[in-house]
Residue, then its C-alpha position, 0 to 999 in steps of 0.5 A: m592118165t591124161a592131163t590138160l596140156g600147156s600152161t596159160p601164158i603169164t607175163a611175169p619176171g620168170w615166165t616167157g609169156k609165150p604159148r607152149s604145147g606139151l607138158a609145160l609146168i610140173d610141180c615137184d613138191v605139194h604137201q597134202i596134210i591131214s587136218k586131224q588124226e581121225d582122218l586116218y581112222p578108216y585106214l587103220s586096223r582096230l589095234y592101231r586105231e585104238r592106240v591112236e585114240d588112246q595115245g595120239m599118233l606118237l609122232p616125235g617133233s624136233g622142238y623147232f618152229n616149222v610152219p606158223k599156226r596162223a597165216a596172214r591173208s597177204d601171205l596166202n593171197t587167197g582172196c577167200d573168206a576173212n577167217m582164212a587168216d585164223h586157219n592153222i596152216h596144216t588145215i590149209g594144207s588139207q583143203y584140195e579146193l584151195l590148192r586147186s584154185q590158188h595154185l593148180d588152176m591159177w598157174n595151170v599146173d600140168y602135174a603136181l607131186l603130192t609129197g605128204a608131211s603128216v607122217y614123216p616122223a614115222s621113220v624115226i619112232p621106235d615101233p617099226d610096225f606102228g610106223a609102217a601102219l601109219c604110213r600105209a594109212f596115210n597112203d590110202w587116205t591120200m589116194d582116196t582123198w586127193a589122188s582120186r579127185d584130180e588126175r594132175f596129181i602124182v603121188a610120193i607115198s610115205v614109207s617108214a625107213n625104220d623097217p626097210q622090209r616093211a617099207a619095201e612091202e608098201i612100195y610093192r603094194m602101191a607101185g602098180h597105181p598109175q599116179v604113184r611115181a615116188i616115195m618120200l622120206p625125211t632128212g631126219s634118219r638114224m643113218p645116212y640113207g646110202n647105208r646097206f641097212y636101207h638097200p631093200i628100199w632102194q631095190a624095191c624102188a629100182e624094181t618098180g621104177l619109183v623115184v626116191g624123194i628126200h624132204p626136210g622133216a624129223e631131223g633131231a626128232g625121235m631116233a634121228g640124229s641131230p639136225t647139224g653135224v655139230g649138235y643141236p642149234t638154238y633157233y629154227i633159222e639155224v636148222r634151215m641153214a643146216r638143210p644143205q648139210m643133211a642133203m649132202a650127207h645123204v647124197v654122198s652116202f648114196i654114192a660112196e656106198g655104191v647104191f647107184e652102181k648096185y641099182p643103176t636105174l635108181k633116181l633121187l629127188v632132194d626137195e627143199c634143201d636149196q641148190f648150191w650145195l650140189v656144186g660144192l659137193m660135186w667139185h669137192m667129192d670129185a677131187d677127194w675121190k681121186s685120192l681116196r678111191e681105194q676105200t670105195p673101189w665100187v665107185r667106178r666113176l667120178p662122183s659128179e657123174y653119178v649126181l648128174e645121172h641120178v640126182r635132182v634137186g627142187s627149186q624151193p627155197m630158191l637162192e637169191p644171189e646179189r646180182r642176176e649174173q651170179f644166179f645164172q652162174m650158179l645154174d650153170a655150175m650145177h648143170a641146172e638143165r639136168t639137175l633142177v626141177y621146179s618145186s613150190d612147197w605149197p602151202h608153207w609160209d615160204w612157198d614159191d609160185p612159178a612166175t616170180t621165183f626165177p628171173r627170166m631164163p632162156e627158153h630151153l633152160h626154162q623148159r628143162v627146169f619147169s617141165d622136162n627134167a621132172r617129166e623124165l624123172f617121173g616118166l610122164 
């Protein structure tokens, strides 16, 4: 697979404006979304197609606001038909041409990771076979409807964590496609992902070289636990502020349960949970591990070393400190030259373009965040 190399120089606060060669811009979070359940019918067996026809997709929601039903033209910056303001944001997310013109081509994106969203709750529905069937159908729809249309797409396939063996089968089925580079799971889960129940999934990813992606979704829904460590909040903004809790719980679980020791080539991408939690996690877990390590003797190194080797975090939503020097202090503390990757979160209401999200950074750091870290992560 080849891609157009080199991004068009752009004069903006976060962009250097210098011509560049090689891979210059990789987006690690772009959502492709079905516009209606009928999109999946050709990819479902008769049994499950009839179930969906009769009962719907049965995917649970948390009851919290997520994305608006309508998006203002000023938010979309589309320059398209005026009726776009009345389009459901999920309909916008189903339009390849809009993504191509208003993001991929506008910023000359070299690669974009398709992270889905439509079937995240399949991991927390009671029927594991139905959940696996929905994920399989969504993956086939993605390859036919999106991946085949643009060689810049790389794909994070959907799997249902409710049945690790079925998830592993789907990983082995899809991993041979050159555009498939990752899996994507929701933050909402029955247990932290390091638990040995999930290890068949990580083994399949390690054997096939696929990155494990975790993205907000399904928290507080179906069989998933509550979206915070103290129960169910009232407002959506509370859930958003709890996302770092979810990210930390999963990453700590991967380390404490010895997943990275058992699968030393495994890589983890945490998208859309902000960034600075990674600093506190490394500092705090390193300190506690020195006193509590007898409980987890298989954790042979400082937890921060596992983080730096195995964990990457997406830039959206990018934190905005009061002063610019604080921003760079944060990047330094989290070792952003190794851990941070650019993620747009297109087409959600708070998505980040690559030019205005960051202040201007040193060229080396810019190249690491916008390209090299992701290139190494996905083997591009």
